[in-house]
Structure formats: C-alpha cells, structure tokens
TORGUZA-481172 format. One record per residue (C-alpha): x negated, y, z negated; residue number from 1. Coordinates in steps of 0.001 Angstrom, whole numbers, padded with zeros to 6 digits. Example, Ala and Ser with C-alpha at 12.3 -4.5 7.8 and 13.67 -1.06 7.14 Angstrom:
       xx       yy       zz    k
  -012300  -004500  -007800    1
  -013670  -001060  -007140    2
END
This chain:
       xx       yy       zz    k
  -021735   024892   009739    1
  -022190   022824   012913    2
  -024961   020751   011351    3
  -022792   019967   008292    4
  -019884   018987   010505    5
  -022148   016635   012484    6
  -023505   015062   009295    7
  -020033   014584   007875    8
  -018804   013043   011126    9
  -021723   010632   011215   10
  -021248   009716   007575   11
  -017551   009066   008192   12
  -018318   006867   011205   13
  -020913   004910   009259   14
  -018537   004466   006332   15
  -015864   003174   008682   16
  -018249   000635   010223   17
  -019419  -000488   006773   18
  -015794  -000824   005599   19
  -014920  -002940   008637   20
  -018008  -005128   008093   21
  -017722  -005661   004312   22
  -013964  -005543   003693   23
  -012995  -008890   005206   24
  -011009  -011786   003852   25
  -010232  -010037   000569   26
  -008308  -011949  -002087   27
  -006253  -009314  -003891   28
  -003777  -010068  -006650   29
  -001986  -006724  -007067   30
  -001853  -003880  -004556   31
  -000392  -000480  -005393   32
   000867   001649  -002490   33
   001223   005409  -002463   34
   001090   008426  -000179   35
  -000050   011912  -001074   36
   000639   015272   000462   37
  -002222   017679   000904   38
  -003117   020702   002979   39
  -006347   021422   004732   40
  -008081   024474   003315   41
  -009078   026233   006495   42
  -006233   025214   008767   43
  -003232   025332   006406   44
  -002212   022043   008031   45
  -000165   019485   006078   46
  -001662   015994   005940   47
  -000293   012803   004392   48
  -002857   010315   003094   49
  -001492   006768   002606   50
  -003378   004376   000325   51
  -003323   000672  -000499   52
  -005319   000190  -003732   53
  -006313  -003051  -005444   54
  -005258  -002589  -009065   55
  -007951  -004886  -010437   56
  -011058  -003583  -008703   57
  -009739  -000112  -007755   58
  -010880  -000740  -004170   59
  -009057   001262  -001560   60
  -008403  -001690   000707   61
  -006641   000417   003398   62
  -006010   004086   004042   63
  -004099   005852   006762   64
  -003627   009475   007785   65
  -000347   010480   009315   66
   003119   011885   008850   67
   005579   010459   006323   68
   007198   008118   008826   69
   007954   004417   009299   70
   005248   004127   011925   71
   002544   005337   009454   72
   003823   002965   006771   73
   003578   000098   009262   74
   000076   001211   010252   75
  -001030   001168   006590   76
   000339  -002298   005914   77
  -001113  -003525   009220   78
  -004534  -002184   008236   79
  -004185  -003921   004848   80
  -003246  -007268   006450   81
  -006382  -007014   008616   82
  -008690  -007051   005559   83
  -006818  -009725   003555   84
  -007820  -013359   003566   85
  -005549  -015596   005648   86
  -002554  -016637   003572   87
  -003210  -013986   000873   88
  -000006  -012243  -000134   89
  -000609  -009883  -003063   90
   001940  -008572  -005462   91
   002995  -005063  -004359   92
   004174  -002070  -006354   93
   004890   001452  -005128   94
   006911   004560  -005727   95
   010490   004747  -004476   96
   009652   005350  -000813   97
   011653   002800   001179   98
   009306   002896   004170   99
   006952   000467   002382  100
   009699  -002162   002120  101
   010185  -002305   005901  102
   006426  -002383   006497  103
   005859  -005222   004007  104
   008798  -007363   005192  105
   007681  -006913   008797  106
   004079  -008011   008120  107
   004487  -010801   005585  108
   006596  -013505   007175  109
   006909  -015698   010239  110
   009189  -016412   013139  111
   011244  -019565   012409  112
   013267  -021682   014815  113
   016868  -022066   013566  114
   018198  -025623   013485  115
   020635  -026421   016255  116
   020103  -023105   017977  117
   017560  -022009   020497  118
   016673  -018742   018846  119
   014066  -017639   016414  120
   014607  -015580   013270  121
   012140  -013546   011242  122
   011781  -015054   007775  123
   010036  -013017   005087  124
   007384  -014985   003167  125
   008699  -016559  -000051  126
   005500  -015466  -001879  127
   006149  -011742  -001238  128
   006929  -009867  -004460  129
   007557  -006131  -004226  130
   008679  -003833  -007040  131
   009226  -000052  -007052  132
   008856   002522  -009744  133
   011402   005238  -009005  134
   010861   008482  -010858  135
   013548   011145  -011192  136
   012579   014705  -012042  137
   014618   017548  -013507  138
   013152   021037  -013521  139
   009759   019634  -012602  140
   009721   017317  -015585  141
   010024   013573  -015540  142
   013620   012805  -016535  143
   014077   009126  -015791  144
   012067   006085  -014641  145
   013733   003151  -012998  146
   012042  -000149  -012065  147
   013632  -001820  -009032  148
   012825  -005123  -007337  149
   012886  -004833  -003561  150
   011750  -008383  -002839  151
   011403  -011316  -005247  152
   012522  -011474  -008829  153
   011519  -009408  -011852  154
   010569  -012624  -013670  155
   008124  -013557  -010838  156
   006677  -010074  -010822  157
   006227  -010097  -014586  158
   004588  -013557  -014559  159
   002170  -012660  -011738  160
   001196  -009382  -013452  161
   000566  -011190  -016697  162
  -001479  -013856  -014887  163
  -003693  -011044  -013609  164
  -004113  -009681  -017158  165
  -001582  -006817  -016989  166
   001359  -005996  -019244  167
   003972  -007324  -016857  168
   005652  -003923  -016167  169
   006009  -002347  -012709  170
   003663   000624  -012577  171
   001629   002667  -010070  172
  -000766   004368  -012492  173
  -004001   003343  -010735  174
  -003110   004574  -007287  175
  -001709   007794  -008837  176
  -005099   008453  -010528  177
  -006937   007866  -007295  178
  -004686   010426  -005604  179
  -006321   013191  -007644  180
  -009746   011996  -006565  181
  -008779   011775  -002895  182
  -007135   015198  -002942  183
END
C-alpha cells in the first residue's frame, strides 16, 4: 500500500510539472465551468472538485480542490488565467452557481482612472461573455431549464458560439460529462 501511494504521489507531481510546462499561452474559445461533489472512499471526507474545461478540445485547462466557497472559485479562475494567452478572454458558460460570476469579473478587467477624479475604478473587460444554465429539479427530475446572461448579451454569446461551430445555445454538457470521468 505504501509503494502504491508513493507511485501515485510521484505520478501526480510529474503530471503537475508537465501541465505547468505544456499548458501555457492557451487560446481557448469556449470554457465551461463546473464543480462536483464527491466523497473519498476510505475517509468518508467530502471533496469539491472545480473544473474549467475547453469545450472544443475537452482539455481541463484548470482544476481546483476545495470547499464550495468564493475563495475556491477565485482560485480556479486565477489558475485558468495563468494558462491563457495574454489578452485571451474566452466565452464562459456554467451552471447557476453565482460564485463564478464574481471570480470572472474580478479576473477579467482592469483598473481605470476616472476622468476628473483621482481615483481608480475596476472595469470589467468588454470582451467578457458569461452565460449560465440554471436547472430546476422537482422530485429528483429536471423540471425547468433557464438560460441567463450574467455578463454580455445573448446575441454576442450566440454569435461567438456559432463562430466556434456550436449551435449557439448556452450549455454545459461537456464539463458535465467529464464530471463522471473525474468522479
């Protein structure tokens, strides 16, 4: 058991080094965000795994372990920004968790001097487009799906999705499929 643990630890450390080395200056068009709840078999411990997945290539561009908090959402988006090419602002879609909104608006923007005043304001990047797919369940069955724009317009989102070869509808299907693999 000790040998297997050592091998797994070494493999994980090597994978992390390889990821840092190869995943640099990525140009991603559409990133799907999601978090999944899982428990560790032996410990009975609850773990949240946060993912940022490129919809085109299915690359997990960033992953984060941590509780379902704003700090972990910020850490995921920060890790994603670190692997993106300078100036690259992908289109984002996620489930209805509002924590992503605050992470995205905090990381994609710039401090701007206001005219006539000596103070700076945070201005969210005009290129940021973020839509959510909010699912409502009743008796464990999907009852209603609502598509909401959190930043940008639905027309811009639809146009950018169609440019990338998608249908133009907000969805999180790819990251949801990866959740089963990760679990």
